[in-house]
Structure formats: C-alpha cells, structure tokens
C-alpha positions in Angstrom: -27.5 -22.3 4.7 -26.0 -24.1 1.7 -28.0 -27.0 0.4 -26.2 -30.3 1.3 -26.9 -31.6 -2.2 -25.0 -28.6 -3.8 -22.2 -28.1 -1.4 -19.5 -25.7 -2.4 -16.0 -27.1 -2.9 -13.9 -27.3 0.3 -11.6 -24.5 -0.9 -14.5 -22.2 -1.4 -16.0 -23.0 2.0 -12.6 -22.4 3.6 -12.3 -19.0 1.9 -15.8 -18.0 3.0 -15.0 -18.9 6.6 -11.8 -16.8 6.5 -13.6 -13.9 4.9 -16.5 -14.1 7.4 -14.3 -14.2 10.5 -12.1 -11.3 9.3 -15.2 -9.3 8.6 -16.6 -9.9 12.0 -13.3 -9.2 13.7 -13.6 -5.7 12.2 -17.0 -5.2 13.6 -16.9 -6.6 17.2 -14.4 -7.7 19.8 -12.7 -11.0 19.0 -13.9 -12.6 22.3 -17.5 -11.9 21.4 -17.4 -13.7 18.0 -18.8 -17.2 18.1 -18.2 -20.0 15.6 -22.0 -20.0 15.0 -21.9 -16.4 14.0 -19.0 -17.1 11.6 -20.8 -20.0 10.0 -24.0 -17.8 9.6 -22.0 -15.0 8.0 -20.3 -17.5 5.7 -23.6 -19.1 4.8 -22.6 -22.5 5.8 -23.5 -25.1 8.5 -21.6 -25.7 11.7 -20.7 -29.1 10.3 -19.2 -27.4 7.2 -17.1 -25.2 9.5 -15.9 -28.2 11.5 -14.9 -30.0 8.4 -12.5 -27.1 7.6 -11.3 -25.7 10.9 -11.4 -26.8 14.6 -11.4 -23.3 16.0 -11.2 -19.6 15.3 -7.5 -19.7 15.9 -7.1 -22.3 13.2 -9.0 -20.0 10.9 -6.4 -17.3 11.6 -3.6 -19.8 10.7 -5.5 -20.6 7.5 -5.7 -16.9 6.7 -1.9 -16.5 7.3 -1.2 -19.4 4.9 -3.5 -17.8 2.3 -1.6 -14.6 2.5 1.7 -16.5 2.4 0.5 -18.1 -0.8 -0.4 -14.9 -2.5 3.0 -13.4 -1.7 4.9 -16.4 -2.8 2.9 -16.8 -6.0 3.9 -13.2 -6.9 7.6 -13.8 -6.2 10.0 -13.7 -9.2 13.6 -13.1 -9.9 13.2 -9.5 -10.9 14.8 -8.3 -7.7 17.6 -10.9 -7.6 20.3 -8.3 -8.2 18.9 -6.0 -5.4 20.3 -5.8 -1.9 18.9 -8.2 0.7 17.2 -5.3 2.4 15.5 -4.2 -0.8 14.3 -7.7 -1.6 12.8 -8.1 1.9 11.2 -4.7 1.7 9.5 -5.7 -1.6 8.3 -9.0 -0.2 6.8 -7.4 3.0 5.1 -4.6 1.1 3.5 -7.2 -1.1 2.3 -8.9 2.0 0.7 -5.7 3.2 -0.9 -5.2 -0.1 -2.4 -8.7 0.1 -3.7 -8.0 3.6 -5.3 -4.7 2.5 -8.9 -6.0 2.1 -8.8 -7.4 5.7 -7.2 -4.4 7.4 -10.2 -3.6 9.7 -10.4 -7.2 10.9 -6.6 -7.5 11.4 -6.6 -4.3 13.5 -9.3 -5.8 15.7 -7.4 -9.0 16.1 -4.2 -7.1 17.0 -6.1 -5.3 19.7 -7.4 -8.6 21.1 -3.8 -10.0 21.1 -2.6 -7.1 23.2 -5.4 -8.0 25.8 -4.5 -11.7 25.8 -0.8 -12.5 26.2 -1.4 -16.3 26.2 -3.1 -16.1 22.8 -0.3 -13.8 21.6 2.2 -16.5 22.4 0.2 -19.0 20.4 -0.1 -16.7 17.4 3.6 -16.0 17.5 4.2 -19.4 16.1 1.9 -18.6 13.1 3.7 -15.3 12.5 7.1 -17.0 12.7 6.1 -19.6 10.1 5.0 -16.8 7.8 8.1 -14.8 8.3 10.3 -17.8 7.6 8.8 -18.0 4.1 9.0 -14.3 3.6 12.7 -14.5 4.2 13.0 -17.4 1.8 11.1 -15.4 -0.8 13.7 -12.7 -0.4 16.5 -15.3 -0.7 17.4 -15.0 2.9 17.5 -17.9 5.4 16.6 -18.6 9.0 18.4 -21.8 9.9 20.4 -22.5 13.0 20.4 -20.5 16.3 21.3 -17.2 14.6 18.5 -17.7 12.1 16.0 -18.4 14.8 16.9 -15.1 16.6 16.7 -13.2 13.3 13.3 -14.8 12.6 11.9 -13.7 16.0 13.4 -10.2 15.5 11.6 -9.9 12.2 8.3 -11.1 13.7 8.6 -8.3 16.4 9.5 -5.7 13.8 6.6 -6.8 11.6 4.1 -6.1 14.4 5.6 -2.6 14.8 5.1 -2.0 11.1 1.5 -3.3 11.2 0.7 -1.0 14.1 1.7 2.0 11.9 -0.2 0.5 8.9 -3.4 0.2 10.9 -3.5 4.0 11.3 -2.1 4.8 7.8 -5.0 5.8 5.6 -3.0 7.4 2.8 -3.2 5.6 -0.6 0.5 5.6 -1.0 1.1 4.1 2.5 4.0 6.5 3.0 4.0 6.1 6.8 3.9 2.4 6.5 6.8 2.3 4.1 8.8 4.6 6.2 8.2 2.4 9.3 9.2 -0.7 7.4 12.4 0.9 6.1 13.2 2.0 9.6 12.7 -1.5 11.0 14.7 -3.1 8.3 17.6 -0.7 9.0 17.5 -1.5 12.6 17.4 -5.2 11.7 20.4 -4.9 9.5 22.4 -3.5 12.5 21.3 -6.2 14.8 21.9 -8.9 12.2 25.5 -7.7 11.7 26.1 -7.8 15.4 24.6 -11.3 15.6 26.7 -12.5 12.7 29.8 -11.2 14.4 28.8 -12.9 17.7 28.2 -16.2 15.8 31.6 -16.1 14.2 33.3 -15.3 17.5 31.6 -18.2 19.4 32.0 -20.7 16.6 35.1 -22.4 18.2 33.3 -22.7 21.6 30.2 -24.2 19.9 32.4 -26.7 18.0 34.1 -27.7 21.3 30.8 -28.1 23.0 29.4 -30.2 20.2 32.5 -32.4 20.3 32.2 -33.0 24.1 28.5 -33.7 23.9 28.8 -36.1 21.0 31.5 -38.0 22.8 34.3 -37.3 20.3 37.8 -36.9 21.9 39.2 -33.4 22.1 42.4 -32.6 20.2 45.4 -33.9 22.2 43.2 -36.1 24.5 44.2 -39.7 25.0 42.3 -42.3 23.0 41.3 -45.6 24.4 43.9 -47.4 22.2 46.7 -45.5 23.9 46.0 -47.3 27.1 46.9 -46.4 30.7 50.7 -46.6 29.9 50.5 -43.8 27.3 53.3 -41.3 27.8 52.0 -37.8 28.4 53.2 -35.3 25.9 
C-alpha cells in the first residue's frame, strides 16, 4: 500500500484505479470483482479508493470521461471540409484507438452488461453522455427531441461496432471500420427520415406549444374583445 506520507496526486490515484479495474475485468467476471481487489491491484488503500470513486460503476464513468478527453484533445479542424459522416467516422475511430489498451476489460464488461439489463440501462446514460461529445467533436448536434433520438440511435450503433471490434484482431481493424461505415450509413438513412418527420410535424408542435403555454390561437377571441365580440 502507498505510504500515507507520500500519497500520489489524486489524478494519479484515479488513473491507477481505472487501470486496475479494467485489467481485472479482462481476467474475471465483473460480478466477482470486489473494490478491495481493485484497491490491491492499484496499490492503494480502500480510503484512497473511496476518496476518488463511490463504486465500480463510478469508475466506469470515470473511464468513459477519460476516453472522451483523449478524443476531444485530439480533435482539430483538419476535417472541417469533410462530410458529416466522414467527420464522425474519424472521431469514433479515434475513440476506438484510445480504448485499445483496455480492449480485454471492455469485452468482459460488455458480457456482464448483457447479463444484467438493469445495469445496462444505468450505463446507457454514460454512453449517451460520451456520444453527445463525440457528435460535437464532429460538428454535429443532439439538441431537441430529434437530437435525443439521434443520440440514442448512435449509442445503439456504437455497441454493435464494439461487438465487432472485440473479435477483430487484425492490426488494421478492417472489420471494425467496415462495421462502423455500415452503421453510419444506416444512421444517415434514419436521420434523413427523422429530419423529414420533424419538418412535417413542426406546425403541430408549434400549435401544441401555444396551447400549453396559454397563448391564444390565431383567430381566437382575446379577453379584450369581450362577450359581445362579433364572430368573423
């Protein structure tokens, strides 16, 4: 255990915890990993663990933020002239590259999620948060109802791509890139349909908003017209 008089900086401790948990996740079922084992692998005390994370799930969220940071730090304007699809392809492949050292652990975690639907729902929020920033890095947005649906669709597509990546041992990741290209093509089609639907329903949504906000509808009598107003 680390000497309390020479404690590592919190950022280093956090990184050691993340690395330890992901390493253990590649060696044993997630359910069998205890916090004590993670602390021991990281070379820290339980108190040190508690200072950084309240649970194993929180460590996964920390891992996701760490990968987000690596991708976002590497984002530049070199692809600004490319299509939206190419920009997103580049961002997500850089995400896969950043996750490379943790592949075995992530595969184990994915297997656990398939066994535990409740945990899968909880982790979905973490994935959505990451995908939101991946879209932003590609100069795409996820605001409004349509954006929320696009975001969830991307999260589902991302998991399909990861399932291919887990089994893709080729250095060039050809299968993974083909899967990502396929999912983005499918996403383009669905997004176009969603955009069409959004445009078609815009008048209805405006009317609903007006009614719910208490604004009078066009042609409706106002209070100032009184009961003797002449109908048009």
